[in-house]
C-alpha positions as CSV (number, residue, x, y, z in Angstrom):
1,X,9.0,18.1,4.8
2,X,7.6,14.7,5.1
3,X,6.9,13.0,1.7
4,X,5.7,9.6,0.6
5,X,6.1,9.1,-3.1
6,X,4.6,6.0,-4.8
7,X,6.0,4.5,-7.9
8,X,5.7,1.3,-9.9
9,X,2.2,1.6,-11.2
10,X,1.2,1.2,-14.8
11,X,-0.8,-0.8,-17.3
12,X,-0.7,-4.6,-17.2
13,X,-2.8,-7.4,-18.5
14,X,-4.9,-9.6,-16.3
15,X,-2.8,-12.2,-14.7
16,X,0.3,-10.0,-14.7
17,X,2.3,-8.5,-11.9
18,X,3.5,-5.1,-10.6
19,X,5.6,-4.0,-7.7
20,X,4.8,-0.8,-6.0
21,X,7.3,1.2,-4.0
22,X,6.8,4.1,-1.6
23,X,9.8,6.3,-1.1
24,X,9.6,8.0,2.3
25,X,11.5,11.1,3.2
26,X,11.5,13.9,5.7
27,X,11.6,11.6,8.7
28,X,12.4,8.0,9.6
29,X,9.5,5.7,9.3
30,X,11.1,2.7,11.0
31,X,8.6,2.8,13.9
32,X,5.6,3.5,11.7
33,X,3.0,1.1,10.4
34,X,3.0,1.4,6.7
35,X,-0.1,0.7,4.7
36,X,-1.5,0.6,1.1
37,X,-4.9,1.8,0.1
38,X,-6.6,2.1,-3.2
39,X,-9.4,4.0,-4.8
40,X,-11.2,3.0,-8.0
41,X,-13.2,5.5,-10.0
42,X,-16.5,6.3,-8.4
43,X,-15.7,4.2,-5.3
44,X,-14.5,4.9,-1.7
45,X,-10.9,4.5,-0.8
46,X,-10.3,1.0,0.6
47,X,-7.7,-0.7,2.6
48,X,-5.3,-3.1,0.7
49,X,-2.5,-4.1,3.1
50,X,-0.4,-3.0,6.0
51,X,2.8,-4.0,7.8
52,X,4.1,-3.4,11.3
53,X,7.4,-1.6,11.8
54,X,9.2,-4.8,12.5
55,X,7.5,-6.7,9.6
56,X,6.3,-9.2,12.2
57,X,2.7,-8.5,11.4
58,X,1.0,-8.1,8.1
59,X,-2.6,-7.4,7.2
60,X,-4.5,-7.9,4.0
61,X,-7.9,-7.2,2.6
62,X,-9.7,-10.4,1.7
63,X,-9.8,-9.3,-1.9
64,X,-6.0,-9.4,-2.3
65,X,-5.0,-12.2,0.1
66,X,-2.8,-14.8,-1.6
67,X,-2.1,-12.4,-4.5
68,X,-0.5,-9.4,-2.9
69,X,2.5,-9.2,-0.6
70,X,3.5,-6.2,1.5
71,X,7.1,-5.8,2.7
72,X,9.4,-3.1,3.9
73,X,13.0,-2.2,3.9
74,X,13.6,0.0,6.9
75,X,17.2,0.7,5.9
76,X,15.8,2.2,2.7
77,X,12.8,3.8,4.5
78,X,10.6,2.1,1.8
79,X,7.6,-0.2,1.9
80,X,6.7,-2.3,-1.1
81,X,3.5,-4.0,-2.5
82,X,4.1,-7.0,-4.8
83,X,0.9,-7.6,-6.7
84,X,0.6,-10.9,-8.6
85,X,-2.3,-12.4,-10.6
86,X,-3.8,-8.9,-11.1
87,X,-7.4,-8.7,-12.1
88,X,-9.3,-5.9,-13.8
89,X,-11.0,-5.1,-10.5
90,X,-7.6,-4.2,-9.0
91,X,-7.6,-1.1,-11.3
92,X,-7.3,1.9,-9.0
93,X,-5.0,4.6,-7.7
94,X,-2.9,3.1,-5.0
95,X,-1.8,5.1,-2.1
96,X,0.9,4.6,0.5
97,X,0.3,5.7,4.1
98,X,2.1,5.8,7.4
99,X,0.8,5.6,10.9
100,X,2.5,6.3,14.2
101,X,-0.4,4.9,16.2
102,X,-0.6,1.3,17.6
103,X,-2.4,-0.7,15.0
104,X,-4.9,-3.5,15.7
105,X,-6.8,-5.7,13.3
106,X,-9.8,-3.4,13.9
107,X,-8.0,-0.1,13.2
108,X,-5.5,-1.0,10.5
109,X,-8.1,-0.7,7.8
110,X,-9.2,2.8,8.9
111,X,-7.6,5.5,6.9
112,X,-8.1,8.0,9.8
113,X,-5.3,6.4,11.8
114,X,-2.7,7.1,9.2
115,X,-0.7,10.3,9.6
116,X,0.9,10.7,6.2
117,X,-0.2,9.9,2.7
118,X,1.4,9.8,-0.8
119,X,-0.1,11.2,-3.9
120,X,-0.9,7.8,-5.4
121,X,0.1,5.8,-8.4
122,X,-2.3,4.5,-11.1
123,X,-2.6,0.8,-11.6
124,X,-4.7,-0.3,-14.6
125,X,-5.4,-4.0,-15.3
126,X,-6.8,-4.8,-18.7
127,X,-8.9,-7.9,-19.4
């Protein structure tokens, strides 16, 4: 059974940092693109960041560029999302996702290209 389990969420003050992890099991995701999405209350789910299987390519939403860093450890089958200088508008449930499809700049932000999803972890940033 394939599972993606996010962890590392929590409550933090504005300007603080959190590091999200996504434990993947049930298969090897070394050749998968891994992505992070988020969904705030009353809003659509939105793309945050993604990383190619080799880590040679990373993609970020404009709203998080310069503050968030995506990385992965293929030996541990785990992607990470380091979030710095957090803002109240970053408050959302954060989801990890995996895609076996070739990713382009145009498609990486489309949740339909991702095959597997985690259950999400809550991130709350207080002002």
